[in-house]
N, C-alpha and C positions, 0 to 999 in steps of 0.2 A: 518514494525514498524520503527519509526524514532529514531535515536540514541539520547541518552541523551545530548551529546555535541551539536548536531545540534539544538535540541529543546531549550537548554539553550541559545545558540547564537541567535536564532530567537527571543525568548522571551526578551532577554536582549536588542537586537537592537530595537525591537518594543517598549520597555519601554522607549527608548530615545525620541520617537516621541512627547509625551506630553511636555517634556522639551523644545525641539527645537520649537515646535509649539507655545508655550507660548512666547518664546523670539521673534520669528518672529512677532507674534501678537502685542507685545508691540510696535514694531517699525512701524507696518502697520496700526494699529487701536488704536492710543494712547488715543482716547476718552474713551476707555474701560479699561484703564490701571489699575485702582483700582481693578476691578474684575479679570483681567488677573494676576496681581502680587499676589493677594490673592490665586487664584487657583494654580499658580506656586509653592508657598510655601506650600500649602496643599499637593500637589503632592510630592514635595521634602520631606516633613515630612513622608508621607506614605512609600515612597521608602526607606528612611533612617531607619525607624523603621523595615521594612521588612528585610533589609540587616543586621541590628544589631541582629535581631531575629534568624538569621542563627546560631549564636554562642551558643544559648541556648541548642539545641539538641546535639551539639558537646560536650559541658560541661558535659552533663548527660552521655555521652558515655565514658568519660575519667575515671570515677570512681576514683580509688586511683593512677592511673598512672599519671606521670608528663611529659608532652610533652614540646613543647616550652612554653606553658602556663599551669598553673594548672587549674583544673576544676573551682575553685573559681574565678580566674582571668578571665577566659573565660566567665563565667556566669555574672560577674560584667561588663565586656565589653559589653555584650549583653544589659544589663540594661542601661549603660551609653549612648549608641547610641539611644536606645528606648526613654529614658527620654529627651535626647537632641532634638529628633524629636518633641516630644510633647511640650517641653519648647519653642522651636523656634516659635511655632504657637502663643504664648502669647506675643512675642516680637514685637517691631516696625520693619518696613521694613529694616532700616539700620542695626539693630542688627541681623535680619534674614539672611541678606546677609553674614555677618561675620560668624555667627554660622554654616549655612549650607555649606558654602564653606569649612570651617575648618573641619567640621564633615565628609564630603565626602572624603577629603584628608586623614584624620585620619583613616577612615574606610579602605581605600586602603592600607595605611601604615601598619595597623595591619594585614591585609590579606597577604601582600607581605613579611612582616618581621617575624611575629610570627605564622601565621596560614598556611603558604605555605605548610607545611607537610601534611595538610589535603586536599589540592586542587590539582586536576590534572593540569599539566602545561598549557593546553589550557584555563583553567578557569582563571588563573591569567593574561593571555594575554587578554582575553575578559574583565576582570575587569579593566585592564589598559585602554583599549579603552573606556569602559563605563564611568569610572571615569573621564577621560580626557574630554569627551563630557559634562558630567554633571557639572564638575567644570567650563568649558568654559561657559556653560549656566548660572551658578551662577554669574560668573564675568560679563557676558553680562547684566544680570539683575541689578547688582550693578552699572555698567557703565550707563545704562539707568536711573536708579533711581537718581544717584548723578548728572547727567547732566541735568535732568529735574526738580529737586527739589532744 
């Protein structure tokens, strides 16, 4: 049986492939850039919603206890990230760049600052690597967009 840590690392790293593939595709096949950027932000929204959704079951487990964040704040954070992901899909590309870059940084900040008591140390290290790559891809998408438009 595979350890949870190894599986999470594998799935996390594989989850980076669509981000990186989209950015590489933007530069290699710019004729399809509209479809690529649309797909990139659809995937960005899905991952952001999924990651924000992790806070929901934690909030339900907290009950009346107050850890770094109360159950109410934890549940609200879950919804903020979920709604940000959906809202981002309705925005223009310029605003998507700003929203998703900020949201992914905020998600990591919440995990590292307030939720770290819930995560094993290896998870926060993984999240740092994943967040760095995703944010770099968001910045690369922004760079591509603003230099071609």
